C-alpha positions as CSV (number, residue, x, y, z in Angstrom):
1,M,114.6,66.1,107.9
2,D,116.6,63.0,108.9
3,Q,119.5,64.2,111.0
4,T,121.8,61.7,109.3
5,D,121.4,63.1,105.8
6,G,124.3,65.4,106.1
7,R,126.6,62.8,107.7
8,V,125.7,60.2,105.1
9,M,126.6,62.5,102.2
10,D,129.8,63.6,103.8
11,A,130.8,59.9,104.3
12,I,129.9,59.2,100.6
13,E,132.1,62.0,99.4
14,E,135.0,61.3,101.8
15,E,135.1,57.6,100.9
16,G,134.4,58.0,97.2
17,G,131.3,55.9,97.5
18,D,128.4,55.6,95.0
19,S,126.3,58.7,95.1
20,N,124.1,57.6,92.2
21,V,121.3,56.8,94.6
22,I,120.1,59.2,97.2
23,D,118.4,57.8,100.2
24,L,115.5,59.7,101.8
25,K,114.8,58.7,105.4
26,G,115.7,55.1,104.8
27,R,112.5,54.5,102.8
28,F,112.9,56.2,99.4
29,Q,115.6,56.0,96.8
30,I,116.1,58.8,94.3
31,F,118.1,58.3,91.2
32,P,119.9,61.5,90.0
33,G,120.9,59.7,86.7
34,Q,117.3,59.1,85.7
35,P,115.5,62.4,85.1
36,I,111.8,62.4,84.0
37,P,111.4,65.7,82.1
38,L,107.7,65.1,81.4
39,L,107.0,65.3,85.1
40,D,109.1,68.5,85.7
41,S,107.5,71.4,87.5
42,P,108.4,74.9,86.6
43,C,110.7,75.2,89.6
44,A,111.7,71.6,90.1
45,Q,113.2,68.7,88.2
46,A,111.7,65.3,88.3
47,F,113.7,62.1,88.8
48,H,112.9,58.5,89.1
49,A,112.2,57.3,92.7
50,T,111.3,54.0,94.4
51,A,110.1,53.0,97.8
52,R,111.3,50.0,99.7
53,G,108.6,47.3,100.0
54,D,106.1,49.4,98.0
55,P,105.2,48.4,94.4
56,R,103.7,51.9,93.6
57,A,105.5,54.1,91.1
58,F,107.1,57.3,92.5
59,Y,109.0,60.3,91.3
60,A,111.0,62.9,93.2
61,L,110.9,66.7,92.6
62,V,114.3,68.3,93.2
63,C,113.4,71.9,93.9
64,N,115.2,75.1,92.9
65,P,117.4,76.0,95.9
66,D,116.7,79.7,95.4
67,I,112.9,79.5,95.4
68,P,111.2,78.7,98.8
69,V,108.9,75.7,98.9
70,R,105.6,75.6,100.8
71,T,106.8,74.0,103.9
72,D,103.7,75.2,105.7
73,I,101.5,72.7,103.9
74,L,104.0,69.9,103.1
75,E,103.3,68.2,106.4
76,M,99.5,68.4,105.8
77,L,99.9,66.8,102.4
78,R,102.2,64.0,103.5
79,G,99.9,61.0,103.2
80,Y,97.0,63.1,102.1
81,N,94.6,60.7,100.6
82,Q,92.1,62.7,98.5
83,S,91.4,61.2,95.1
84,G,91.4,64.6,93.4
85,M,95.1,65.3,93.8
86,I,98.4,63.4,93.4
87,K,99.8,62.2,96.7
88,V,102.9,63.6,98.4
89,A,104.6,60.6,100.0
90,D,107.5,62.4,101.9
91,W,110.0,65.2,101.7
92,G,113.3,66.4,103.1
93,L,116.1,68.9,102.7
94,M,119.0,66.9,101.4
95,Y,122.3,67.3,99.7
96,W,122.0,67.0,95.9
97,P,125.2,65.9,94.1
98,L,124.2,67.5,90.8
99,G,125.1,71.1,91.8
100,G,126.6,70.4,95.2
101,R,123.8,72.2,97.2
102,Y,121.1,71.2,99.6
103,R,117.7,71.1,98.0
104,Y,114.2,70.2,99.0
105,I,113.3,66.8,97.6
106,I,109.6,66.0,97.4
107,V,108.6,62.4,96.7
108,I,105.3,62.1,94.9
109,E,103.2,59.1,93.8
110,R,103.4,59.0,90.0
111,P,100.1,59.6,88.2
112,V,99.0,56.8,85.9
113,G,98.2,59.1,83.0
114,T,99.8,62.1,81.3
115,R,99.2,65.8,81.6
116,V,95.9,66.9,80.4
117,M,97.5,69.7,78.4
118,P,101.3,69.4,77.8
119,S,101.7,73.0,76.8
120,L,99.6,76.2,77.1
121,T,100.9,77.4,73.7
122,E,99.8,74.4,71.7
123,T,96.3,73.6,70.4
124,Q,94.6,70.3,71.1
125,P,91.1,68.9,70.4
126,P,88.5,70.6,72.6
127,M,87.3,68.6,75.6
128,H,83.7,67.6,75.7
129,E,81.6,69.3,78.4
130,D,80.6,66.0,80.0
131,D,84.2,65.0,80.4
132,I,84.9,68.3,82.1
133,I,82.0,68.0,84.4
134,D,82.4,64.4,85.3
135,G,86.2,64.0,84.9
136,L,87.4,67.3,86.2
137,M,84.9,69.3,88.3
138,S,83.4,66.5,90.3
139,P,86.7,64.9,91.6
140,L,88.4,68.3,92.1
141,L,85.6,69.8,94.2
142,G,86.3,67.2,96.9
143,T,89.9,68.3,97.1
144,L,89.1,72.0,97.1
145,R,86.5,71.4,99.9
146,E,89.1,69.5,101.9
147,F,91.7,72.3,101.4
148,S,89.2,74.9,102.4
149,G,88.4,73.0,105.6
150,R,92.1,73.0,106.5
151,M,92.4,76.7,105.7
152,V,94.9,76.2,102.9
153,T,94.9,76.8,99.2
154,H,96.2,75.0,96.1
155,R,97.2,78.0,94.0
156,A,98.5,76.0,91.1
157,I,95.4,75.0,89.1
158,R,96.1,75.1,85.4
159,P,95.7,72.7,82.5
160,T,99.5,71.8,82.5
161,N,99.3,70.9,86.2
162,I,96.4,68.4,85.8
163,F,96.9,64.8,85.1
164,Y,94.8,61.9,83.9
165,A,94.3,59.5,86.8
166,D,93.7,56.5,84.6
167,G,94.8,55.1,81.3
168,G,91.3,55.6,79.9
169,R,91.5,59.4,80.4
170,R,88.2,59.5,82.2
171,T,89.2,61.1,85.5
172,M,91.6,64.0,86.2
173,I,93.6,64.9,89.3
174,L,95.5,68.0,90.4
175,G,99.2,68.1,90.3
176,E,101.5,69.3,93.1
177,C,101.4,72.7,94.6
178,V,104.4,72.8,97.0
179,S,107.6,73.2,95.0
180,S,107.3,77.0,94.8
181,P,105.5,79.8,96.6
182,P,101.7,80.1,96.2
183,A,100.8,80.9,92.5
184,H,104.5,81.5,91.7
185,D,104.3,79.2,88.6
186,Q,100.9,80.4,87.4
187,P,100.7,82.4,84.2
188,A,98.9,85.7,84.9
189,I,95.9,84.6,82.9
190,F,95.0,82.1,85.6
191,E,95.2,84.7,88.4
192,T,92.5,87.1,89.5
193,I,93.0,90.8,88.5
194,E,94.4,91.5,92.0
195,T,96.9,88.7,92.2
196,A,98.0,89.1,88.6
197,M,99.2,92.6,89.6
198,A,101.6,91.1,92.2
199,H,105.1,89.7,91.6
200,P,105.0,85.9,91.3
201,T,106.9,85.4,94.5
202,G,104.5,87.6,96.4
203,R,101.0,86.6,95.3
204,G,100.2,85.1,98.7
205,N,98.1,82.1,99.7
206,G,94.9,83.9,98.7
207,S,91.7,82.0,99.4
208,L,89.5,79.3,97.9
209,A,88.1,82.1,95.7
210,N,91.4,82.3,93.9
211,D,91.5,78.5,93.3
212,L,87.9,78.6,91.9
213,Y,88.9,81.5,89.6
214,S,91.8,79.4,88.3
215,L,89.5,76.5,87.8
216,G,87.2,78.6,85.7
217,V,90.1,79.7,83.4
218,T,91.3,76.1,83.2
219,I,87.9,75.0,82.0
220,I,88.0,77.6,79.2
221,F,91.4,76.3,78.1
222,L,90.1,72.7,78.0
223,V,86.7,73.4,76.4
224,L,88.4,75.4,73.6
225,G,91.6,73.3,73.4
226,R,93.7,76.4,73.3
227,N,94.7,79.6,75.0
228,P,91.6,81.9,74.7
229,I,93.6,85.1,74.3
230,G,96.2,83.7,71.9
231,E,99.5,85.7,71.9
232,L,98.1,88.7,73.7
233,D,100.7,89.9,76.2
234,E,99.9,89.8,80.0
235,A,99.7,93.5,80.4
236,R,97.1,93.9,77.7
237,A,95.2,90.8,78.9
238,L,95.0,92.3,82.4
239,A,93.9,95.7,81.1
240,N,91.1,93.9,79.2
241,K,90.0,92.1,82.3
242,I,89.7,95.4,84.1
243,E,87.9,97.1,81.3
244,F,85.5,94.3,80.3
245,G,85.5,91.8,83.2
246,S,87.3,88.5,83.2
247,Y,84.6,86.4,81.6
248,A,84.2,88.7,78.6
249,A,87.9,89.3,78.3
250,L,88.7,85.6,78.2
251,V,85.8,84.2,76.3
252,G,85.3,87.0,73.8
253,Q,83.6,85.6,70.7
254,A,84.6,82.0,71.4
255,R,81.8,79.5,71.5
256,I,81.3,78.1,74.9
257,P,78.8,75.2,75.5
258,L,75.6,76.6,77.0
259,S,75.8,74.1,79.9
260,L,79.1,75.6,81.0
261,M,78.3,79.3,80.6
262,E,76.6,79.6,83.9
263,P,79.4,78.1,86.1
264,L,82.0,80.0,84.1
265,R,80.3,83.3,84.7
266,G,80.1,82.4,88.4
267,L,83.7,81.3,88.7
268,L,85.1,84.3,86.7
269,T,83.2,87.0,88.6
270,D,85.8,89.6,89.5
271,D,84.2,90.4,92.9
272,P,85.4,87.6,95.2
273,R,82.3,88.1,97.4
274,E,80.1,87.2,94.4
275,R,82.2,84.5,92.9
276,W,80.8,81.0,93.0
277,T,81.7,78.9,96.0
278,V,82.2,75.1,96.2
279,Q,78.6,74.9,97.5
280,D,77.4,76.8,94.4
281,L,79.1,74.3,92.2
282,D,77.7,71.4,94.2
283,M,74.2,72.8,93.7
284,W,74.8,73.3,90.0
285,L,76.1,69.8,89.5
286,A,73.0,68.6,91.3
287,G,70.9,70.3,88.7
288,R,70.0,73.5,90.5
289,R,70.3,76.4,88.1
290,Q,71.0,80.0,89.1
291,S,70.6,83.4,87.6
292,P,73.6,84.2,85.3
293,K,76.2,86.4,87.0
294,Q,76.7,89.8,85.4
295,P,80.1,91.3,85.3
296,K,80.7,94.0,88.0
297,L,82.9,96.5,86.3
298,P,84.7,99.4,88.0
299,Q,82.8,102.7,88.3
300,R,83.3,104.6,85.0
301,A,84.0,108.3,85.0
302,S,82.0,110.8,83.0
303,R,85.2,111.9,81.3
304,P,88.7,110.4,81.1
305,F,91.8,111.3,83.1
306,L,94.9,111.6,80.9
307,F,98.1,110.1,82.0
308,Q,101.1,109.5,79.7
309,E,98.8,110.3,76.7
310,T,96.4,107.5,77.7
311,E,92.8,108.0,78.7
312,F,91.6,106.3,81.9
313,F,87.9,106.0,82.9
314,N,88.3,104.1,86.1
315,T,90.6,104.3,89.2
316,R,91.8,100.7,88.9
317,A,93.2,101.0,85.5
318,L,94.7,104.4,86.4
319,A,96.3,103.0,89.6
320,M,97.9,100.2,87.6
321,A,99.4,102.7,85.2
322,L,100.7,104.9,88.0
323,A,102.2,101.9,89.8
324,Q,104.2,101.0,86.7
325,D,105.7,104.5,86.5
326,P,106.2,105.7,90.1
327,A,108.5,108.6,89.1
328,L,105.8,110.3,87.1
329,A,103.1,109.1,89.5
330,A,104.2,111.4,92.3
331,P,103.4,114.8,90.7
332,T,100.2,113.3,89.2
333,L,99.0,112.1,92.6
334,R,99.6,115.6,94.1
335,S,97.9,117.4,91.2
336,K,94.7,119.3,91.5
337,Q,93.6,117.7,88.3
338,L,93.4,114.2,89.8
339,D,91.6,115.5,92.8
340,A,89.1,117.3,90.6
341,W,88.6,114.2,88.4
342,L,87.8,112.0,91.4
343,R,85.4,114.5,92.9
344,R,83.6,115.7,89.7
345,S,84.0,113.0,87.0
346,L,83.7,110.1,89.3
347,N,81.6,111.9,92.0
348,D,83.7,110.0,94.6
349,E,84.4,112.4,97.4
350,P,85.4,109.7,100.0
351,R,88.1,108.3,97.7
352,A,89.4,111.8,96.9
353,E,89.7,112.5,100.6
354,Q,91.4,109.2,101.3
355,M,93.9,109.8,98.5
356,Q,94.6,113.3,99.7
357,Q,95.2,112.1,103.3
358,A,97.6,109.5,101.9
359,V,99.5,112.1,99.9
360,V,99.8,114.4,102.9
361,S,100.9,111.6,105.3
362,G,103.4,110.4,102.7
363,G,104.9,113.9,102.5
364,G,107.8,115.4,104.5
365,T,111.4,115.7,103.5
366,A,112.2,115.6,99.9
367,G,113.9,112.5,98.5
368,R,113.2,109.4,96.5
369,A,112.3,107.3,99.5
370,T,109.7,109.8,100.6
371,E,108.3,110.0,97.1
372,D,108.1,106.2,96.8
373,R,106.3,105.9,100.1
374,M,103.8,108.6,99.2
375,V,103.1,106.9,95.8
376,A,102.6,103.5,97.4
377,R,100.2,104.9,100.1
378,A,98.2,107.0,97.6
379,L,97.7,104.1,95.2
380,I,95.9,102.1,97.9
381,P,92.7,104.2,98.0
382,L,92.6,104.3,94.2
383,D,92.4,100.5,94.2
384,P,92.1,99.1,97.7
385,A,91.7,95.5,96.5
386,A,95.0,95.5,94.5
387,P,98.2,94.3,96.2
388,M,100.6,96.8,97.8
389,R,102.7,98.3,95.1
390,Y,106.1,99.9,95.9
391,R,108.5,101.1,93.2
392,G,106.9,98.8,90.6
393,F,106.9,95.7,92.9
394,G,103.5,94.3,93.8
395,V,103.0,92.1,96.8
396,A,100.1,90.7,98.7
397,I,100.1,91.1,102.5
398,D,100.4,87.4,103.0
399,G,103.0,87.2,100.2
400,L,105.7,89.3,101.9
401,G,107.1,86.2,103.6
402,P,107.7,84.1,100.5
403,A,108.8,87.2,98.5
404,L,111.4,88.0,101.2
405,A,112.6,84.3,101.3
406,A,113.0,84.4,97.5
407,A,114.9,87.7,97.6
408,M,117.6,86.8,100.1
409,E,120.2,86.4,97.4
410,D,119.0,89.6,95.6
411,R,120.3,92.6,97.5
412,D,118.1,95.2,95.7
413,K,114.9,93.2,95.9
414,R,115.6,92.4,99.6
415,Q,116.1,96.1,100.3
416,L,112.9,96.9,98.5
417,I,110.8,94.4,100.6
418,S,112.5,95.7,103.7
419,E,111.4,99.2,102.9
420,I,107.8,98.0,102.3
421,I,107.8,96.6,105.8
422,A,109.6,99.5,107.5
423,S,107.3,102.0,105.9
424,R,104.3,100.2,107.5
425,L,102.6,100.0,104.1
426,P,100.9,96.7,105.1
427,L,99.1,98.4,107.9
428,N,97.9,101.2,105.5
429,W,96.7,98.5,103.2
430,V,94.7,96.6,105.8
431,A,93.2,99.9,107.1
432,A,91.8,100.6,103.6
433,Q,89.9,97.3,103.4
434,Q,86.2,97.4,104.1
435,K,86.2,93.8,105.4
436,P,89.7,92.5,105.8
437,R,90.1,88.7,105.9
438,S,91.1,87.1,109.2
439,E,94.3,85.9,107.5
440,D,95.2,89.4,106.5
441,M,94.6,90.6,110.0
442,R,96.9,87.9,111.4
443,A,99.6,88.9,108.8
444,A,99.2,92.5,109.8
445,Q,99.7,91.7,113.5
446,I,103.0,90.1,112.7
447,L,104.1,92.9,110.3
448,E,103.2,95.5,112.9
449,R,106.1,94.3,115.1
450,L,108.7,94.2,112.4
451,P,109.5,97.9,111.4
452,P,111.8,98.5,114.4
453,V,113.2,95.0,114.0
454,I,114.0,95.3,110.3
455,E,115.5,98.8,110.9
456,N,117.9,97.4,113.5
457,S,121.2,96.3,112.0
458,A,122.3,94.5,115.2
459,L,122.8,90.8,115.5
460,G,119.5,88.9,115.8
461,F,117.5,91.7,114.1
462,G,117.4,93.1,110.6
463,V,116.2,91.4,107.5
464,E,117.3,88.0,108.8
465,R,114.9,88.2,111.8
466,A,112.1,89.3,109.5
467,L,112.7,86.3,107.2
468,Y,112.1,83.8,110.0
469,E,109.3,85.8,111.7
470,L,107.4,85.8,108.3
471,N,108.2,82.2,107.3
472,P,107.7,79.9,110.3
473,G,108.8,76.8,108.3
474,E,111.9,78.4,106.8
475,H,115.2,76.6,107.4
476,C,118.2,78.5,108.9
477,H,120.2,80.2,106.1
478,S,123.4,80.4,108.1
479,S,126.4,79.5,105.9
480,M,127.6,77.2,108.8
481,F,124.8,74.8,107.9
482,E,125.3,74.4,104.2
483,R,126.5,70.9,104.6
484,D,124.2,70.0,107.5
485,P,120.9,72.0,107.3
486,V,118.9,73.1,110.3
487,M,115.2,72.9,109.5
488,D,113.8,73.5,113.0
489,L,115.0,74.6,116.4
490,G,115.3,71.0,117.6
491,Q,118.1,70.3,115.1
492,L,120.3,73.2,116.0
493,I,122.2,71.7,119.0
494,P,122.9,68.3,117.4
495,V,124.1,70.0,114.2
496,L,126.4,72.4,116.1
497,D,127.7,69.5,118.1
498,R,128.7,67.8,114.8
499,L,130.1,71.0,113.4
500,S,132.3,71.5,116.6
501,K,134.4,68.4,115.6
502,N,135.4,69.9,112.2
503,D,138.9,71.3,111.8
504,N,137.6,74.3,109.9
505,R,134.7,75.1,112.2
506,P,133.9,78.9,112.5
507,D,135.3,81.0,115.3
508,T,131.9,81.1,117.1
509,P,128.9,78.8,116.9
510,L,126.4,81.6,116.2
511,D,126.1,84.2,113.5
512,R,123.5,86.7,112.2
513,H,121.2,84.1,110.7
514,S,121.4,81.5,113.5
515,I,120.8,84.2,116.2
516,A,117.8,85.5,114.3
517,F,116.6,82.0,113.8
518,I,116.8,81.3,117.6
519,A,115.2,84.7,118.4
520,S,112.1,83.9,116.2
521,R,111.7,80.3,117.3
522,A,112.8,80.0,120.9
523,R,110.6,80.6,123.9
524,R,112.0,82.4,127.0
525,V,114.4,84.3,124.8
526,N,114.0,88.1,124.9
527,D,115.5,90.9,123.0
528,D,117.8,91.8,125.8
529,M,119.5,88.4,125.5
530,I,119.7,88.9,121.8
531,R,121.2,92.3,122.0
532,A,123.9,91.0,124.4
533,C,125.1,88.8,121.5
534,G,126.4,91.9,119.8
535,H,128.2,93.4,122.8
536,P,131.7,94.6,122.1
537,D,133.1,92.9,125.2
538,P,133.9,89.3,124.4
539,S,133.1,88.0,127.9
540,T,129.6,89.5,127.8
541,R,129.1,88.4,124.2
542,N,130.2,84.8,124.6
543,L,128.2,84.4,127.8
544,A,125.2,85.6,125.8
545,Y,125.9,82.9,123.2
546,L,126.0,80.3,125.9
547,K,122.7,81.5,127.5
548,L,121.0,81.3,124.1
549,L,122.3,77.8,123.3
550,A,121.5,76.5,126.8
551,S,118.0,77.8,126.5
552,V,117.6,76.0,123.1
553,Q,119.0,72.7,124.5
554,E,116.6,72.9,127.4
555,Q,113.6,73.9,125.3
556,T,114.1,71.2,122.7
557,N,115.3,68.5,125.0
558,A,118.3,68.1,122.8
559,P,120.8,65.3,123.7
560,V,124.1,66.0,125.4
561,C,126.6,67.9,123.2
562,P,130.1,67.5,124.6
563,G,131.7,68.9,121.4
564,L,129.6,72.0,121.4
565,C,130.3,72.4,125.2
566,Q,134.1,72.1,124.6
567,W,133.7,74.7,121.8
568,M,131.9,77.1,124.2
569,A,134.5,76.4,126.9
570,T,137.2,77.8,124.7
571,L,135.1,80.9,124.2
572,L,134.5,81.3,127.9
573,Q,138.2,82.1,128.7
574,P,137.5,85.9,128.8
575,V,134.7,85.2,131.3
576,I,136.9,83.1,133.5
577,A,139.6,85.7,133.2
578,G,137.1,88.2,134.6
579,Y,137.5,86.7,138.1
580,H,140.0,88.6,140.2
581,L,141.5,86.0,142.5
582,K,143.9,83.6,140.9
583,K,142.7,80.6,143.0
584,R,139.1,81.4,142.1
585,R,140.0,81.5,138.4
586,E,141.7,78.2,138.6
587,K,138.7,76.7,140.5
588,V,136.2,78.0,137.9
589,G,138.3,76.9,135.0
590,E,138.4,73.3,136.4
591,R,134.7,73.3,136.9
592,V,134.2,74.6,133.3
593,R,136.3,71.7,132.0
594,K,134.2,69.1,134.0
595,A,130.9,70.6,133.0
596,A,132.0,70.7,129.3
597,A,132.8,67.0,129.4
598,D,129.3,66.3,130.6
599,G,127.8,67.9,127.5
600,M,125.1,69.9,129.2
601,L,125.1,73.6,128.3
602,I,122.9,74.5,131.2
603,Q,125.5,73.1,133.6
604,L,128.2,75.0,131.9
605,L,126.2,78.1,132.2
606,A,125.6,77.5,135.9
607,V,129.4,77.4,136.4
608,V,130.3,80.6,134.6
609,D,127.1,82.5,135.6
610,D,127.2,81.7,139.3
611,E,126.1,84.8,141.1
612,A,127.2,83.6,144.5
613,E,130.7,82.9,143.2
614,R,130.8,86.3,141.5
615,R,129.6,88.1,144.6
616,A,132.3,86.4,146.7
617,D,134.9,87.3,144.1
618,T,133.7,90.9,144.0
619,R,133.6,91.1,147.8
620,G,137.1,89.8,148.1
621,F,138.3,92.1,145.4
622,D,136.6,95.0,147.1
623,E,138.2,94.2,150.4
624,A,141.6,94.0,148.7
625,V,141.0,97.3,147.0
626,N,140.0,98.9,150.3
627,E,143.1,97.5,152.0
628,Y,145.3,98.7,149.2
629,A,143.6,102.1,149.3
630,N,144.3,102.4,153.1
631,I,148.0,101.4,152.6
632,D,148.3,103.8,149.7
633,A,146.7,106.6,151.7
634,K,149.2,106.1,154.5
635,L,152.1,106.1,152.1
636,Q,150.8,109.3,150.5
637,A,150.4,110.9,154.0
638,M,154.0,110.0,154.8
639,E,155.2,111.5,151.5
640,I,153.3,114.7,152.2
641,N,154.7,115.0,155.8
642,R,158.3,114.1,154.8
643,P,159.7,117.7,154.8
644,K,158.5,118.3,158.4
645,H,159.8,114.9,159.4
646,D,163.2,115.8,157.9
647,E,163.3,119.1,159.8
648,D,162.3,117.4,163.0
649,A,165.0,114.9,162.4
650,R,167.6,117.5,161.8
651,Y,166.6,119.4,165.0
652,F,166.5,116.3,167.0
653,G,169.8,115.2,165.6
654,E,171.4,118.5,166.4
655,Q,170.1,118.2,170.0
656,V,171.2,114.7,170.3
657,A,174.6,115.6,168.8
658,A,175.0,118.5,171.2
659,A,174.1,116.4,174.2
660,I,176.4,113.6,173.1
661,G,179.1,116.2,172.5
662,G,178.6,117.6,176.0
663,V,178.7,114.2,177.5
664,L,181.9,113.4,175.6
665,V,183.5,116.7,176.7
666,S,182.6,115.9,180.3
667,I,184.0,112.5,180.0
668,T,187.2,113.7,178.4
669,T,187.6,116.4,181.0
670,A,187.0,113.9,183.8
671,I,189.6,111.6,182.4
672,A,192.1,114.4,182.0
673,V,191.5,115.5,185.6
674,F,191.8,112.0,186.9
675,Y,194.9,111.5,185.0
676,S,196.5,114.6,186.4
677,F,195.8,113.5,189.9
678,M,197.3,110.2,189.3
679,T,200.5,111.6,188.1
């Protein structure tokens, strides 16, 4: 993001300037007064946009501030030049006057044609199979192949997110896929059985197989000109997919052109290992025909298991029902009837053993939390491919990050996701997979470190730290940066320097979110440094703040920040006051003022964290303490010996008095004798 964005908007508001045009990085102009509803995305509003010196038509998507965008692939898509997808020109996090909040704004090259299907609920003329093959499949495969090579997914393939690339409606292109989390905007019908079970914010990036499945469902919509399942609700549609297979559940009795039946069966195979790949589609387009894919249905039991007066013949359907009612699921999972059904009716001894182990490992002290963990763990062996399901919330292992980001303003959901991580449920899920994907293993490695972090309520830990660890592209959520956002670590010092000049600046330059942000982004910052930020002693705490900020300035090569240094100098007074000698305090204070004026935090740190100076101060203090102790000991000894000294003094006084008295008597007698002689 352009660092001047916040300052520009502040200036506009302060001066009462024209905010009808929003400038993005000096190149694009967005017009808040010119919405384009036909180009809206489910989580973003479209507005007219132009580019300086560029005759092409653009529009800007202004995203929902409460829904995370896919910052991980925005950089990849900037300038992406594949013909099968609309082009993302640029993006930034900017202040949006309509609503008074910062929002992600994504500028996109405007497609020439309209949406292929304006609404999923309306009916339109069926599309000819040749138009689908030549106009949709051929151009889209190149994009999907490119995405796969870059290890990213689209996750927003549906008829309402496909546009005509030309006025003649011969070629189609994919719409955007970055204004919300992966598959967040997808109706469940376009998702595989597994991802449809997850909450929209937690469906995860998935793989190319997910995009190919969505492509298959999209083709059915287009070739029929309507929703193939009509008004059937999502739960029933998902149950039908499980029972009959996706192809049969979606196609039903509908008439599909024979030429498309083979690729549709391949794309809608529910086993991702058998689902057609881009290479399979390439070969099919080249004329090579393959044997039709037969649906691979879940193993069917010889007799049903009864739960909530409903009969279940396979573990996947049963697990889904149990997940939706976790309170009643606990006694069912512990029951001997379920164990017997798995062993006898399904003849699945390994699954029965795994579920029993999960039940036992999830046991322990009574309570809702224990029951919830047990249910979540026991559901995994019943349906290993399904997402993790905890208290009715389904989430893919690579969907935890976006789900947490979307839940930051929802305390209950945030707590629920925290419990999923703290319970180590992701590790149980990965362990249950026969061949976990490399992406899942990487996600598990990150999640393995987080339980002690998320359970720690100290500054720099907790749910805030987990948010940034799981979302490397997430901006800092600190309330300090509402008017001047911090997208990455390199922006932190300049933004804080600007903030230091505000009259209403916070008491300190760091808070829970900013410390967690630094902890997850900065090198050479360890947990001991982070823990010191929560120390009750202000001198220790403020010195830890300075160490963190100095490390960030050094790591990011940030420019000088005299304002931030002056801010920190005011917070270092307890540190300076910690020196014992008055002259040394005055000396260190003067050095702090000079270092602050230079604007280098590392120099300021060198002044107040000078070990030689501290040792000298400590040594001088120790010497003074020892001298004082010696004097005090002598005074105490004198006090103890005072009675004896008093007695000695009296005795000596009496002796002296007697002697003096004797002398005086002698002198008086001598004078008297002398006087008598003289007279």
